[in-house]
C-alpha positions as a Markdown table, in Angstrom:
| # | Residue | x | y | z |
|---|---|---|---|---|
| 1 | Met | -76.6 | -194.8 | 30.7 |
| 2 | Leu | -76.5 | -198.3 | 32.1 |
| 3 | Asn | -77.4 | -201.3 | 30.1 |
| 4 | Pro | -80.8 | -203.0 | 31.0 |
| 5 | Leu | -78.9 | -206.3 | 31.3 |
| 6 | Val | -76.9 | -204.8 | 34.2 |
| 7 | Phe | -80.2 | -204.0 | 36.0 |
| 8 | Ala | -81.5 | -207.5 | 35.3 |
| 9 | Val | -78.3 | -209.0 | 36.8 |
| 10 | Val | -78.5 | -206.7 | 39.8 |
| 11 | Asp | -82.1 | -207.8 | 40.4 |
| 12 | Trp | -81.2 | -211.4 | 40.1 |
| 13 | Leu | -78.3 | -211.1 | 42.4 |
| 14 | Thr | -80.2 | -209.1 | 45.0 |
| 15 | Ala | -83.0 | -211.7 | 45.1 |
| 16 | Arg | -80.4 | -214.5 | 45.4 |
| 17 | Leu | -78.6 | -212.7 | 48.3 |
| 18 | Glu | -81.9 | -211.8 | 50.1 |
| 19 | Lys | -83.2 | -215.3 | 50.3 |
| 20 | Pro | -83.8 | -216.6 | 53.8 |
| 21 | Glu | -80.7 | -218.2 | 55.2 |
| 22 | Ile | -82.5 | -221.4 | 55.9 |
| 23 | Ala | -83.5 | -222.8 | 52.5 |
| 24 | Ser | -84.2 | -226.5 | 53.4 |
| 25 | Pro | -85.2 | -228.7 | 56.3 |
| 26 | Ala | -81.6 | -230.0 | 56.4 |
| 27 | Ala | -80.3 | -226.5 | 56.7 |
| 28 | Ala | -82.7 | -225.8 | 59.6 |
| 29 | Thr | -80.9 | -228.3 | 61.7 |
| 30 | Ser | -77.4 | -227.0 | 61.0 |
| 31 | Glu | -75.5 | -225.3 | 63.8 |
| 32 | Pro | -75.2 | -221.5 | 63.8 |
| 33 | Ile | -71.8 | -220.2 | 62.8 |
| 34 | Pro | -69.7 | -219.5 | 65.9 |
| 35 | Thr | -68.4 | -215.9 | 66.1 |
| 36 | Thr | -64.7 | -215.5 | 66.2 |
| 37 | Asp | -63.0 | -214.4 | 69.4 |
| 38 | Leu | -60.7 | -212.1 | 67.5 |
| 39 | Gln | -60.6 | -208.4 | 68.5 |
| 40 | Asp | -59.0 | -205.5 | 66.7 |
| 41 | His | -58.5 | -207.7 | 63.7 |
| 42 | Thr | -58.8 | -207.5 | 60.0 |
| 43 | Ile | -61.5 | -209.3 | 58.1 |
| 44 | Leu | -60.3 | -210.5 | 54.7 |
| 45 | Val | -63.1 | -211.4 | 52.3 |
| 46 | Gly | -61.8 | -213.6 | 49.5 |
| 47 | Tyr | -58.4 | -215.4 | 49.3 |
| 48 | Gly | -58.0 | -215.5 | 45.5 |
| 49 | Arg | -55.4 | -213.6 | 43.4 |
| 50 | Val | -55.8 | -210.4 | 45.2 |
| 51 | Gly | -56.8 | -211.6 | 48.7 |
| 52 | Ser | -54.0 | -214.1 | 48.9 |
| 53 | Ile | -51.4 | -211.4 | 48.5 |
| 54 | Val | -53.1 | -209.3 | 51.2 |
| 55 | Gly | -53.5 | -212.4 | 53.5 |
| 56 | Asp | -50.0 | -213.6 | 53.0 |
| 57 | Ala | -48.7 | -210.1 | 54.0 |
| 58 | Leu | -50.9 | -210.0 | 57.1 |
| 59 | His | -49.8 | -213.6 | 58.0 |
| 60 | Glu | -46.1 | -212.7 | 57.6 |
| 61 | Arg | -46.6 | -209.6 | 59.9 |
| 62 | Asn | -48.4 | -211.8 | 62.5 |
| 63 | Ala | -51.3 | -209.3 | 62.2 |
| 64 | Pro | -54.6 | -210.8 | 63.6 |
| 65 | Phe | -57.0 | -211.5 | 60.7 |
| 66 | Leu | -59.7 | -213.8 | 59.7 |
| 67 | Ala | -60.3 | -215.0 | 56.1 |
| 68 | Val | -63.7 | -215.6 | 54.6 |
| 69 | Glu | -63.6 | -217.8 | 51.6 |
| 70 | Ala | -66.1 | -219.7 | 49.5 |
| 71 | Ser | -63.8 | -222.4 | 48.1 |
| 72 | Asp | -63.6 | -225.7 | 50.1 |
| 73 | Asp | -60.1 | -226.3 | 48.8 |
| 74 | Met | -58.8 | -222.9 | 49.8 |
| 75 | Val | -60.5 | -223.1 | 53.2 |
| 76 | Ala | -58.7 | -226.4 | 53.9 |
| 77 | Lys | -55.3 | -224.9 | 52.8 |
| 78 | Leu | -55.7 | -221.9 | 55.0 |
| 79 | Lys | -56.7 | -223.9 | 58.0 |
| 80 | Gln | -53.6 | -226.2 | 57.4 |
| 81 | Arg | -51.5 | -223.0 | 57.6 |
| 82 | Gly | -53.1 | -222.1 | 60.9 |
| 83 | Ile | -55.2 | -219.2 | 59.5 |
| 84 | Glu | -58.6 | -218.7 | 61.0 |
| 85 | Thr | -61.0 | -219.1 | 58.2 |
| 86 | Leu | -64.8 | -219.1 | 57.7 |
| 87 | Met | -66.4 | -220.9 | 54.8 |
| 88 | Gly | -69.1 | -219.0 | 53.0 |
| 89 | Asn | -70.3 | -215.9 | 51.4 |
| 90 | Ala | -69.6 | -212.8 | 53.5 |
| 91 | Ala | -72.7 | -211.0 | 51.9 |
| 92 | Arg | -74.8 | -213.4 | 54.0 |
| 93 | Ala | -75.6 | -211.8 | 57.3 |
| 94 | Ser | -74.8 | -214.9 | 59.4 |
| 95 | Val | -71.3 | -215.3 | 57.8 |
| 96 | Leu | -70.4 | -211.7 | 58.2 |
| 97 | Arg | -71.7 | -211.6 | 61.8 |
| 98 | Ala | -69.4 | -214.5 | 62.6 |
| 99 | Thr | -66.4 | -212.5 | 61.7 |
| 100 | Asn | -67.1 | -210.1 | 64.6 |
| 101 | Pro | -67.1 | -206.8 | 62.5 |
| 102 | Ala | -68.2 | -204.9 | 65.6 |
| 103 | Ala | -64.8 | -205.5 | 67.2 |
| 104 | Ala | -62.7 | -205.5 | 64.0 |
| 105 | Arg | -60.2 | -202.8 | 63.0 |
| 106 | Ser | -60.5 | -203.2 | 59.3 |
| 107 | Leu | -62.2 | -205.0 | 56.5 |
| 108 | Val | -60.6 | -205.8 | 53.2 |
| 109 | Ile | -63.0 | -206.9 | 50.4 |
| 110 | Ala | -60.9 | -208.6 | 47.8 |
| 111 | Ile | -63.7 | -210.3 | 45.9 |
| 112 | Pro | -64.3 | -209.0 | 42.3 |
| 113 | Glu | -68.1 | -208.9 | 42.6 |
| 114 | Ala | -69.1 | -205.3 | 43.3 |
| 115 | Phe | -72.7 | -206.0 | 44.2 |
| 116 | Glu | -71.8 | -208.6 | 46.9 |
| 117 | Ala | -69.1 | -206.3 | 48.1 |
| 118 | Gly | -71.7 | -203.5 | 48.4 |
| 119 | Gln | -73.8 | -205.8 | 50.7 |
| 120 | Ile | -70.7 | -206.5 | 52.8 |
| 121 | Val | -69.8 | -202.9 | 53.1 |
| 122 | Glu | -73.3 | -201.9 | 54.2 |
| 123 | Gln | -73.5 | -204.7 | 56.8 |
| 124 | Ala | -70.0 | -204.0 | 58.2 |
| 125 | Arg | -70.6 | -200.3 | 58.4 |
| 126 | Ala | -73.9 | -200.9 | 60.3 |
| 127 | Ala | -72.1 | -203.1 | 62.7 |
| 128 | Asn | -69.1 | -200.8 | 63.3 |
| 129 | Ala | -69.1 | -197.2 | 62.3 |
| 130 | Asp | -65.3 | -197.0 | 62.9 |
| 131 | Ile | -64.2 | -200.0 | 60.9 |
| 132 | Gln | -61.8 | -199.1 | 58.0 |
| 133 | Ile | -63.2 | -200.6 | 54.8 |
| 134 | Ile | -61.0 | -201.2 | 51.8 |
| 135 | Ala | -62.6 | -202.6 | 48.7 |
| 136 | Arg | -61.7 | -203.6 | 45.2 |
| 137 | Ala | -63.3 | -202.4 | 42.0 |
| 138 | His | -63.1 | -202.7 | 38.3 |
| 139 | Ser | -64.8 | -199.5 | 37.1 |
| 140 | Asp | -65.5 | -196.0 | 38.1 |
| 141 | Ala | -69.1 | -196.9 | 38.6 |
| 142 | Glu | -68.1 | -199.6 | 41.1 |
| 143 | Val | -65.8 | -197.2 | 42.9 |
| 144 | Asp | -68.7 | -194.7 | 43.2 |
| 145 | His | -71.1 | -197.5 | 44.3 |
| 146 | Leu | -68.9 | -198.9 | 47.0 |
| 147 | Lys | -67.9 | -195.4 | 48.3 |
| 148 | Gly | -71.6 | -194.5 | 48.4 |
| 149 | Leu | -72.3 | -197.5 | 50.6 |
| 150 | Gly | -69.6 | -196.6 | 53.1 |
| 151 | Ala | -66.2 | -198.0 | 51.9 |
| 152 | Asp | -63.4 | -195.7 | 53.0 |
| 153 | Ile | -61.0 | -196.7 | 50.2 |
| 154 | Val | -61.8 | -198.3 | 46.9 |
| 155 | Ile | -58.9 | -199.4 | 44.7 |
| 156 | Met | -59.4 | -200.0 | 41.0 |
| 157 | Gly | -56.8 | -202.4 | 39.6 |
| 158 | Glu | -56.4 | -200.6 | 36.3 |
| 159 | Arg | -55.5 | -197.3 | 38.0 |
| 160 | Glu | -52.9 | -199.1 | 40.2 |
| 161 | Ile | -51.3 | -200.7 | 37.2 |
| 162 | Ala | -51.2 | -197.4 | 35.4 |
| 163 | Arg | -49.7 | -195.7 | 38.6 |
| 164 | Gly | -47.0 | -198.4 | 38.7 |
| 165 | Met | -46.2 | -197.9 | 35.1 |
| 166 | Ile | -45.9 | -194.1 | 35.6 |
| 167 | Glu | -43.7 | -194.5 | 38.6 |
| 168 | Glu | -41.4 | -196.8 | 36.6 |
| 169 | Leu | -41.2 | -194.3 | 33.8 |
| 170 | Asp | -40.5 | -191.5 | 36.3 |
| 171 | Arg | -37.8 | -193.6 | 38.0 |
| 172 | Arg | -36.1 | -194.6 | 34.7 |
| 173 | His | -36.4 | -191.0 | 33.4 |
| 174 | Ala | -34.8 | -189.6 | 36.6 |
| 175 | Ala | -31.9 | -192.2 | 36.2 |
| 176 | Val | -31.4 | -191.1 | 32.5 |
| 177 | Val | -31.5 | -187.4 | 33.4 |
| 178 | Thr | -29.0 | -188.0 | 36.3 |
| 179 | Gln | -26.6 | -189.8 | 33.9 |
| 180 | His | -27.1 | -187.5 | 31.0 |
| 181 | Pro | -28.2 | -184.1 | 32.1 |
| 182 | Pro | -29.8 | -182.0 | 29.3 |
| 183 | Ala | -27.3 | -179.7 | 27.6 |
| 184 | Ala | -27.6 | -176.1 | 28.7 |
| 185 | Arg | -29.6 | -174.2 | 26.1 |
| 186 | Glu | -28.8 | -170.6 | 25.2 |
| 187 | Asp | -31.8 | -168.7 | 24.3 |
| 188 | Ser | -31.0 | -166.4 | 21.3 |
| 189 | Ala | -34.0 | -164.2 | 22.2 |
| 190 | Ala | -32.5 | -163.2 | 25.5 |
């Protein structure tokens, strides 16, 4: 059973995201966002704690990618590093359209906001049925939500942390067993 507060937040966020993109006369004169020329690329939404690790790995591999980031400071830093970056919220149709999802290979949604991520998943899937979508989640409900909207893979941080801990336990246990094999037991009931 979901808390009514969650529904209120969803309604507020949905109304906020569905506002017309031109909200003022000043915005009406702004230039449209140019669409990237990248093809067969990865779209990375969010360059925070999670996205920066993904982005740095893509950059080191010289993989073609485009970052979408809402922070002015981060956008400036990424552009200084020669990383193609769009400023804005990828849940807005004009911003996501500028990333050229129709020609992209994959989409990584590294932002922690599941409702915005859901909007991005829906729009990207509509633009490109074959795009591989990997998203981030914090709960089982978010995993179900994002998969239900078309994400191929949804990674929940807590599960990955637990998996890493289990792997480390297994690795250490295997090392101990190799160094000190269990003594042969004689079963007296044989």
